[in-house]
DSSP file (Angstrom, degrees, kcal/mol; ACC not computed):
  #  RESIDUE AA STRUCTURE BP1 BP2  ACC     N-H-->O    O-->H-N    N-H-->O    O-->H-N    TCO  KAPPA ALPHA  PHI   PSI    X-CA   Y-CA   Z-CA
    1    1 A Q              0   0    0      0, 0.0     2,-0.4     0, 0.0    26,-0.1   0.000 360.0 360.0 360.0 126.4   -8.5  -13.7   -3.5
    2    2 A V        +     0   0    0     24,-0.1     2,-0.4    22,-0.1    24,-0.2  -0.628 360.0 178.0 -83.6 134.1   -6.8  -11.3   -6.0
    3    3 A Q  E     -A   25   0A   0     22,-2.3    22,-1.9    -2,-0.4     2,-0.5  -0.998  14.2-174.0-133.6 136.4   -4.6  -12.8   -8.6
    4    4 A L  E     -A   24   0A   0     -2,-0.4   107,-0.6   105,-0.3     2,-0.5  -0.990  12.9-169.8-125.4 122.5   -2.7  -11.0  -11.4
    5    5 A V  E     -A   23   0A   0     18,-2.3    18,-2.6    -2,-0.5     2,-0.3  -0.958   3.2-161.8-122.1 115.9   -0.9  -13.4  -13.8
    6    6 A E  E     +A   22   0A   0     -2,-0.5     2,-0.3    16,-0.2    16,-0.2  -0.630  15.9 164.3 -92.5 154.4    1.4  -12.0  -16.3
    7    7 A S  E     +A   21   0A   0     14,-2.2    14,-3.0    -2,-0.3   106,-0.1  -0.972  40.6  72.2-157.7 165.5    2.5  -13.9  -19.5
    8    8 A G        +     0   0    0      1,-0.3    11,-0.4    -2,-0.3    14,-0.0   0.219  60.8 130.8 111.6 -15.6    4.2  -13.1  -22.7
    9    9 A G        +     0   0    0     12,-0.1    -1,-0.3     9,-0.1     2,-0.3  -0.140  23.7 118.9 -70.8 172.6    7.8  -12.4  -21.6
   10   10 A G  E     -d  115   0B   0    104,-0.8   106,-3.0   103,-0.1     2,-0.4  -0.990  60.4 -49.8 165.8-167.9   10.8  -13.9  -23.2
   11   11 A L  E     +d  116   0B   0     -2,-0.3     2,-0.3   104,-0.2   106,-0.2  -0.874  54.0 164.5-104.4 131.7   14.0  -13.4  -25.1
   12   12 A V  E     -d  117   0B   0    104,-2.7   106,-2.8    -2,-0.4     2,-0.1  -0.988  33.7-111.2-147.2 153.5   14.0  -11.1  -28.1
   13   13 A Q  E >   -d  118   0B   0     -2,-0.3     3,-2.8   104,-0.2    72,-0.2  -0.444  51.5 -76.9 -83.1 155.3   16.6   -9.3  -30.3
   14   14 A T  T 3  S+     0   0    0    104,-2.0    72,-0.2     1,-0.3    -1,-0.2  -0.257 122.1  24.8 -50.8 134.7   17.1   -5.6  -30.4
   15   15 A G  T 3  S+     0   0    0     70,-3.5    69,-0.7     1,-0.3    -1,-0.3   0.267  99.4 117.4  91.7 -12.5   14.3   -4.1  -32.5
   16   16 A G    <   -     0   0    0     -3,-2.8    69,-2.4    69,-0.2     2,-0.3  -0.117  55.7-122.3 -83.5-175.8   11.9   -6.9  -31.9
   17   17 A S        -     0   0    0     66,-0.2     2,-0.3    67,-0.2    66,-0.2  -0.911  20.3-178.5-128.0 152.4    8.5   -7.0  -30.2
   18   18 A L  E     - B   0  82A   0     64,-2.2    64,-3.5    -2,-0.3     2,-0.5  -0.983  15.4-146.7-142.1 153.9    6.8   -8.6  -27.4
   19   19 A R  E     - B   0  81A   0    -11,-0.4     2,-0.3    -2,-0.3    62,-0.2  -0.981  15.7-157.0-126.0 119.6    3.2   -8.4  -26.1
   20   20 A L  E     - B   0  80A   0     60,-3.0    60,-2.2    -2,-0.5     2,-0.4  -0.718   5.9-161.9 -91.2 144.3    2.6   -8.8  -22.4
   21   21 A S  E     -AB   7  79A   0    -14,-3.0   -14,-2.2    -2,-0.3     2,-0.4  -0.946   9.8-169.5-122.1 145.1   -0.6   -9.9  -20.8
   22   22 A C  E     -AB   6  78A   0     56,-2.2    56,-1.9    -2,-0.4     2,-0.5  -0.890   7.8-162.2-135.2 106.8   -1.9   -9.7  -17.3
   23   23 A A  E     -AB   5  77A   0    -18,-2.6   -18,-2.3    -2,-0.4     2,-0.3  -0.763  13.2-158.1 -87.5 127.5   -5.0  -11.6  -16.5
   24   24 A A  E     +A    4   0A   0     52,-3.4     2,-0.3    -2,-0.5   -20,-0.2  -0.810  14.7 173.5-112.2 147.2   -6.8  -10.3  -13.3
   25   25 A S  E     +A    3   0A   0    -22,-1.9   -22,-2.3    -2,-0.3     3,-0.1  -0.974  60.3  35.5-143.3 152.3   -9.2  -12.1  -11.0
   26   26 A G  S    S+     0   0    0     -2,-0.3     2,-0.3     1,-0.3   -24,-0.1   0.522  99.6  83.9  83.4   2.6  -10.7  -11.2   -7.6
   27   27 A I  S    S-     0   0    0    -24,-0.1     2,-1.4   -26,-0.1    -1,-0.3  -0.899  90.8-104.6-130.0 165.0  -11.1   -7.5   -8.4
   28   28 A I    >   -     0   0    0     -2,-0.3     3,-1.6     1,-0.2     4,-0.4  -0.718  44.5-173.3 -82.2  84.8  -13.6   -5.3  -10.2
   29   29 A F  G >  S+     0   0    0     -2,-1.4     3,-2.1     1,-0.3    -1,-0.2   0.861  72.5  60.9 -62.5 -39.9  -11.3   -5.0  -13.2
   30   30 A S  G 3  S+     0   0    0      1,-0.3    -1,-0.3    43,-0.2    43,-0.1   0.709 109.9  41.6 -60.3 -21.3  -13.3   -2.4  -15.1
   31   31 A S  G <  S+     0   0    0     -3,-1.6     2,-0.4     2,-0.1    -1,-0.3   0.320  98.9  98.4-104.3   2.9  -13.1    0.1  -12.3
   32   32 A S  S <  S-     0   0    0     -3,-2.1     2,-0.5    -4,-0.4    67,-0.2  -0.765  71.4-128.6-100.3 142.5   -9.4   -0.5  -11.6
   33   33 A T  E     -E   98   0B   0     65,-1.7    65,-3.0    -2,-0.4     2,-0.4  -0.716  30.3-158.4 -81.5 129.6   -6.4    1.4  -12.7
   34   34 A M  E     +EF  97  51B   0     17,-2.6    17,-3.2    -2,-0.5     2,-0.3  -0.876  13.9 174.7-114.0 146.1   -3.8   -1.0  -14.3
   35   35 A A  E     -EF  96  50B   0     61,-2.7    61,-2.4    -2,-0.4     2,-0.5  -0.983  25.4-135.1-146.3 155.7   -0.2   -0.5  -14.8
   36   36 A W  E     +EF  95  49B   0     13,-3.1    12,-3.4    -2,-0.3    13,-1.6  -0.951  24.5 177.5-107.7 129.6    3.0   -2.0  -15.9
   37   37 A Y  E     -EF  94  47B   0     57,-2.6    57,-3.0    -2,-0.5     2,-0.3  -0.843   8.4-158.8-119.4 163.2    6.2   -1.7  -13.9
   38   38 A R  E     -EF  93  46B   0      8,-2.3     8,-2.7    -2,-0.3     2,-0.4  -0.991   7.3-162.1-140.7 157.1    9.7   -3.0  -14.4
   39   39 A Q  E     -E   92   0B   0     53,-2.3    53,-1.8    -2,-0.3     6,-0.2  -0.911   7.3-162.4-140.2 113.8   12.7   -3.7  -12.5
   40   40 A A    >   -     0   0    0      4,-0.5     3,-2.1    -2,-0.4    51,-0.1  -0.504  45.4 -77.6 -85.2 159.8   16.1   -4.3  -13.9
   41   41 A P  T 3  S+     0   0    0      0, 0.0    -1,-0.1     0, 0.0     3,-0.1  -0.326 118.8   7.9 -56.6 126.2   18.9   -5.8  -11.9
   42   42 A G  T 3  S+     0   0    0      1,-0.3     2,-0.3    -2,-0.1    -2,-0.0   0.477 113.6  99.4  85.6  -1.9   20.4   -3.3   -9.5
   43   43 A K  S <  S-     0   0    0     -3,-2.1    -1,-0.3     1,-0.1     3,-0.1  -0.800  75.8-101.4-120.5 158.1   17.7   -0.7  -10.2
   44   44 A Q        -     0   0    0     -2,-0.3    -4,-0.5     1,-0.1     2,-0.2  -0.344  47.1 -93.8 -70.9 156.9   14.5    0.5   -8.5
   45   45 A R        -     0   0    0     -6,-0.2     2,-0.3    -2,-0.1    -6,-0.2  -0.544  51.8-167.3 -66.8 135.0   11.1   -0.6   -9.8
   46   46 A E  E     -F   38   0B   0     -8,-2.7    -8,-2.3    -2,-0.2     2,-0.3  -0.940  23.6-104.1-129.3 151.6    9.8    2.0  -12.3
   47   47 A L  E     +F   37   0B   0     -2,-0.3   -10,-0.3   -10,-0.2     3,-0.1  -0.569  32.9 173.4 -70.9 130.3    6.6    2.7  -14.0
   48   48 A V  E     -     0   0B   0    -12,-3.4    12,-2.3     1,-0.4     2,-0.3   0.798  64.1 -13.7-101.8 -49.8    6.3    1.8  -17.6
   49   49 A A  E     -FG  36  59B   0    -13,-1.6   -13,-3.1    10,-0.2    -1,-0.4  -0.992  53.5-162.6-158.8 145.8    2.7    2.4  -18.5
   50   50 A R  E     -FG  35  58B   0      8,-2.6     8,-2.0    -2,-0.3     2,-0.4  -0.995   1.9-171.0-134.9 143.4   -0.6    3.1  -16.8
   51   51 A I  E     -FG  34  57B   0    -17,-3.2   -17,-2.6    -2,-0.4     6,-0.2  -0.992  15.9-145.5-131.9 124.1   -4.1    2.8  -18.1
   52   52 A T    >   -     0   0    0      4,-2.8     3,-1.5    -2,-0.4   -20,-0.1  -0.197  33.2 -97.6 -83.8 178.0   -7.1    4.1  -16.1
   53   53 A S  T 3  S+     0   0    0      1,-0.3   -21,-0.1   -22,-0.2    -1,-0.1   0.762 126.0  48.7 -65.5 -22.9  -10.5    2.7  -15.9
   54   54 A D  T 3  S-     0   0    0      2,-0.1    -1,-0.3   -23,-0.1   -23,-0.1   0.224 125.0-100.5-105.0  15.8  -11.7    5.2  -18.5
   55   55 A G    <   +     0   0    0     -3,-1.5     2,-0.2     1,-0.3    -2,-0.1   0.471  68.8 150.3  92.0   6.3   -8.8    4.4  -20.8
   56   56 A R        -     0   0    0     -5,-0.0    -4,-2.8     1,-0.0     2,-0.3  -0.542  28.6-160.3 -74.7 141.4   -6.5    7.3  -20.1
   57   57 A R  E     +G   51   0B   0     -6,-0.2     2,-0.3    -2,-0.2    -6,-0.2  -0.880  19.2 178.2-120.8 148.4   -3.0    6.3  -20.6
   58   58 A N  E     -G   50   0B   0     -8,-2.0    -8,-2.6    -2,-0.3     2,-0.3  -0.979  12.0-165.1-143.0 155.8    0.5    7.7  -19.5
   59   59 A Y  E     -G   49   0B   0     -2,-0.3   -10,-0.2   -10,-0.2     2,-0.2  -0.946  28.4 -98.5-135.8 152.5    3.9    6.3  -20.2
   60   60 A A    >>  -     0   0    0    -12,-2.3     3,-2.0    -2,-0.3     4,-1.0  -0.501  39.3-118.1 -63.3 144.3    7.5    6.6  -19.0
   61   61 A D  T 34 S+     0   0    0      1,-0.3     3,-0.5     2,-0.2    -1,-0.1   0.840 113.4  60.6 -50.6 -37.1    9.5    8.8  -21.2
   62   62 A S  T 34 S+     0   0    0      1,-0.2    -1,-0.3     3,-0.0   -14,-0.1   0.638 112.1  36.9 -69.5 -14.3   11.7    6.1  -22.1
   63   63 A T  T X> S+     0   0    0     -3,-2.0     4,-2.5   -15,-0.2     3,-2.2   0.454  80.5 126.2-115.5  -5.4    8.9    4.0  -23.6
   64   64 A K  T 3< S+     0   0    0     -4,-1.0     4,-0.1    -3,-0.5   -15,-0.0  -0.330  81.9  13.4 -61.5 138.2    6.8    6.6  -25.3
   65   65 A G  T 34 S+     0   0    0      2,-0.4    -1,-0.3     1,-0.1     3,-0.1   0.317 126.4  59.1  77.2  -8.9    6.2    5.8  -29.0
   66   66 A R  T <4 S+     0   0    0     -3,-2.2    17,-2.4     1,-0.2     2,-0.4   0.650  99.1  53.5-119.4 -33.2    7.4    2.2  -28.6
   67   67 A F  E  <  -C   82   0A   0     -4,-2.5    -2,-0.4    15,-0.2     2,-0.4  -0.840  59.6-170.1-111.6 147.7    5.1    0.7  -26.0
   68   68 A T  E     -C   81   0A   0     13,-2.2    13,-3.2    -2,-0.4     2,-0.3  -0.990   6.5-157.2-135.8 123.1    1.3    0.7  -26.0
   69   69 A S  E     +C   80   0A   0     -2,-0.4     2,-0.3    11,-0.2    11,-0.2  -0.767  19.8 165.3 -99.3 146.8   -1.0   -0.3  -23.1
   70   70 A S  E     -C   79   0A   0      9,-1.5     9,-3.0    -2,-0.3     2,-0.3  -0.968  19.1-147.2-152.2 164.9   -4.5   -1.5  -23.6
   71   71 A R  E     -C   78   0A   0     -2,-0.3     2,-0.5     7,-0.2     7,-0.2  -0.985   9.6-157.7-138.7 149.0   -7.2   -3.2  -21.7
   72   72 A D  E >>> -C   77   0A   0      5,-2.9     5,-1.9    -2,-0.3     3,-0.9  -0.931   8.4-171.2-123.1 104.5  -10.1   -5.6  -22.5
   73   73 A N  T 345S+     0   0    0     -2,-0.5     3,-0.2     1,-0.2   -43,-0.2   0.783  84.8  61.6 -66.3 -29.2  -12.6   -5.3  -19.6
   74   74 A A  T 345S+     0   0    0      1,-0.2    -1,-0.2    -3,-0.1   -44,-0.0   0.798 114.3  34.1 -71.2 -24.1  -14.6   -8.3  -21.0
   75   75 A K  T <45S-     0   0    0     -3,-0.9    -1,-0.2     2,-0.2    -2,-0.2   0.351 103.6-126.5-108.0   1.2  -11.5  -10.5  -20.4
   76   76 A N  T  <5 +     0   0    0     -4,-0.5   -52,-3.4    -3,-0.2     2,-0.4   0.903  67.7 132.5  51.6  41.9  -10.2   -8.8  -17.3
   77   77 A T  E   < -BC  23  72A   0     -5,-1.9    -5,-2.9   -54,-0.2     2,-0.3  -0.981  43.9-162.4-130.8 134.3   -7.0   -8.5  -19.1
   78   78 A V  E     -BC  22  71A   0    -56,-1.9   -56,-2.2    -2,-0.4     2,-0.3  -0.880  15.8-156.8-111.2 149.2   -4.5   -5.6  -19.6
   79   79 A Y  E     -BC  21  70A   0     -9,-3.0    -9,-1.5    -2,-0.3     2,-0.4  -0.830  15.1-159.5-124.4 155.4   -1.8   -5.7  -22.3
   80   80 A L  E     -BC  20  69A   0    -60,-2.2   -60,-3.0    -2,-0.3     2,-0.6  -0.915  11.4-162.3-138.8 110.6    1.5   -4.1  -23.0
   81   81 A Q  E     -BC  19  68A   0    -13,-3.2   -13,-2.2    -2,-0.4     2,-0.6  -0.841  11.5-165.8 -91.6 122.7    2.6   -4.1  -26.7
   82   82 A M  E     +BC  18  67A   0    -64,-3.5   -64,-2.2    -2,-0.6     3,-0.3  -0.925  10.5 175.0-120.6 116.8    6.4   -3.5  -26.8
   83   83 A N        +     0   0    0    -17,-2.4   -66,-0.2    -2,-0.6   -67,-0.2  -0.725  58.9  23.4-114.3 164.4    7.9   -2.6  -30.1
   84   84 A S  S    S-     0   0    0    -69,-0.7    -1,-0.2    -2,-0.3   -68,-0.2   0.923  84.1-159.1  49.3  50.5   11.4   -1.5  -31.1
   85   85 A L        -     0   0    0    -69,-2.4   -70,-3.5    -3,-0.3   -69,-0.2  -0.288   9.2-161.9 -68.7 146.4   12.8   -3.2  -28.0
   86   86 A E    >   -     0   0    0    -72,-0.2     3,-2.8   -71,-0.1     4,-0.3  -0.881  33.2-109.6-123.1 150.3   16.2   -2.1  -26.7
   87   87 A P  G >  S+     0   0    0      0, 0.0     3,-1.8     0, 0.0    30,-0.3   0.817 117.6  66.1 -49.8 -30.5   18.6   -3.9  -24.4
   88   88 A E  G 3  S+     0   0    0      1,-0.3   -48,-0.1   -48,-0.0    -3,-0.0   0.601  88.7  66.6 -68.6  -9.1   17.8   -1.3  -21.9
   89   89 A D  G <  S+     0   0    0     -3,-2.8     2,-0.3     2,-0.0    -1,-0.3   0.468  71.5 120.8 -88.8  -6.9   14.3   -2.7  -21.7
   90   90 A T    <   +     0   0    0     -3,-1.8     2,-0.3    -4,-0.3    26,-0.2  -0.412  41.3 105.1 -59.8 122.3   15.6   -5.8  -20.2
   91   91 A A  E    S- H   0 115B   0     24,-2.1    24,-2.9    -2,-0.3     2,-0.5  -0.977  76.2 -80.2-176.6 168.9   13.9   -6.3  -16.8
   92   92 A V  E     -EH  39 114B   0    -53,-1.8   -53,-2.3    -2,-0.3     2,-0.5  -0.856  47.2-146.8 -84.5 131.2   11.2   -8.2  -14.9
   93   93 A Y  E     -EH  38 113B   0     20,-2.7    20,-2.4    -2,-0.5     2,-0.4  -0.882  13.1-162.9-110.8 134.0    7.9   -6.6  -15.8
   94   94 A Y  E     -E   37   0B   0    -57,-3.0   -57,-2.6    -2,-0.5     2,-0.4  -0.899  13.1-138.4-120.4 136.1    5.2   -6.5  -13.2
   95   95 A C  E     -E   36   0B   0     -2,-0.4    15,-2.3   -59,-0.2     2,-0.4  -0.778  24.8-169.1 -88.9 143.2    1.4   -6.0  -13.6
   96   96 A N  E     -EI  35 109B   0    -61,-2.4   -61,-2.7    -2,-0.4     2,-0.4  -0.994   9.5-163.2-135.3 139.9   -0.1   -3.8  -11.0
   97   97 A A  E     -EI  34 108B   0     11,-1.8    11,-2.2    -2,-0.4     2,-0.6  -0.988   5.8-157.1-123.0 136.3   -3.7   -3.0  -10.1
   98   98 A V  E     -EI  33 107B   0    -65,-3.0   -65,-1.7    -2,-0.4     2,-0.5  -0.941  16.0-175.8-112.2 113.9   -5.0   -0.1   -8.1
   99   99 A V  E     - I   0 106B   0      7,-2.9     7,-2.3    -2,-0.6     2,-0.6  -0.916  11.8-155.2-114.2 133.2   -8.4   -0.8   -6.5
  100  100 A I  E     + I   0 105B   0     -2,-0.5     5,-0.2   -69,-0.3     2,-0.2  -0.923  22.5 165.5-108.8 124.9  -10.3    1.8   -4.6
  101  101 A T  E >   - I   0 104B   0      3,-2.9     3,-1.2    -2,-0.6    -2,-0.0  -0.661  56.6 -90.8-122.4-178.9  -12.8    0.5   -2.1
  102  102 A F  T 3  S+     0   0    0      1,-0.3     3,-0.1    -2,-0.2    -2,-0.0   0.742 128.6  56.2 -66.8 -21.8  -14.8    2.1    0.8
  103  103 A A  T 3  S-     0   0    0      1,-0.3     2,-0.3     3,-0.0    -1,-0.3   0.556 120.4-100.2 -89.8  -6.7  -11.8    1.0    2.9
  104  104 A G  E <   -I  101   0B   0     -3,-1.2    -3,-2.9     2,-0.0     2,-0.4  -0.895  58.2 -24.8 128.0-157.7   -9.3    2.9    0.8
  105  105 A E  E     -I  100   0B   0     -2,-0.3     2,-0.4    -5,-0.2    -5,-0.2  -0.778  52.9-167.9-100.2 139.4   -6.7    2.3   -1.9
  106  106 A H  E     -I   99   0B   0     -7,-2.3    -7,-2.9    -2,-0.4     2,-0.4  -0.991   8.5-151.9-132.6 141.3   -5.2   -1.1   -2.4
  107  107 A D  E     -I   98   0B   0     -2,-0.4     2,-0.3    -9,-0.2    -9,-0.2  -0.931  13.2-173.9-111.4 129.5   -2.2   -2.1   -4.5
  108  108 A Y  E     -I   97   0B   0    -11,-2.2   -11,-1.8    -2,-0.4     2,-0.4  -0.936   4.3-162.5-122.3 149.9   -1.9   -5.6   -6.0
  109  109 A W  E     -I   96   0B   0     -2,-0.3  -105,-0.3   -13,-0.2   -13,-0.2  -0.955  11.5-135.3-131.5 145.2    1.0   -7.1   -7.9
  110  110 A G        -     0   0    0    -15,-2.3  -105,-0.2    -2,-0.4     3,-0.1  -0.280  36.0-103.9 -82.5-176.4    1.7  -10.0  -10.2
  111  111 A Q        -     0   0    0   -107,-0.6  -106,-0.1     1,-0.2   -17,-0.1   0.591  61.1-115.2 -89.3 -11.9    4.6  -12.2   -9.9
  112  112 A G        -     0   0    0    -17,-0.1     2,-0.4     1,-0.1   -18,-0.2   0.136  16.1-128.3  95.9 150.2    6.5  -10.7  -12.8
  113  113 A T  E     - H   0  93B   0    -20,-2.4   -20,-2.7  -106,-0.1     2,-0.3  -0.998  25.1-120.0-138.0 135.6    7.6  -11.9  -16.2
  114  114 A Q  E     - H   0  92B   0     -2,-0.4  -104,-0.8   -22,-0.2     2,-0.5  -0.518  23.2-171.0 -80.2 132.0   11.2  -11.7  -17.5
  115  115 A V  E     -dH  10  91B   0    -24,-2.9   -24,-2.1    -2,-0.3     2,-0.5  -0.991   5.3-176.5-119.0 124.5   11.9   -9.7  -20.7
  116  116 A T  E     -d   11   0B   0   -106,-3.0  -104,-2.7    -2,-0.5     2,-0.6  -0.978   7.7-167.5-123.7 127.5   15.4  -10.0  -22.1
  117  117 A V  E     -d   12   0B   0     -2,-0.5     2,-0.3   -30,-0.3  -104,-0.2  -0.938  13.0-151.6-118.1 121.5   16.4   -8.1  -25.1
  118  118 A S  E      d   13   0B   0   -106,-2.8  -104,-2.0    -2,-0.6    -2,-0.0  -0.633 360.0 360.0 -93.4 152.0   19.7   -9.2  -26.7
  119  119 A S              0   0    0     -2,-0.3    -1,-0.1  -106,-0.2  -106,-0.1   0.421 360.0 360.0 -95.9 360.0   22.0   -6.8  -28.5
């Protein structure tokens, strides 16, 4: 059974920082592409950051220079360090794993963690 469990969300003031964690189980983490998405009220879910199995990263334009994604394969955990937070970053943040098997590509999602940035 695949599980992605996010933690680290909360309430922070503008300019503050938070570090999200996503602990994965039930997948071969080291060979999975991991990503963070977010969804604000009334908006579509959007990609925030992605890190591939070999460490390549890409970010949404709105988060470049402020957010950093990293992974620890020994702990089966992916992180999102968020600095210089803005009210526009307020959303539910979801961890995503893309796993490729002989049967095809599979997407898995965590339950989400709320991030609220107050002005």
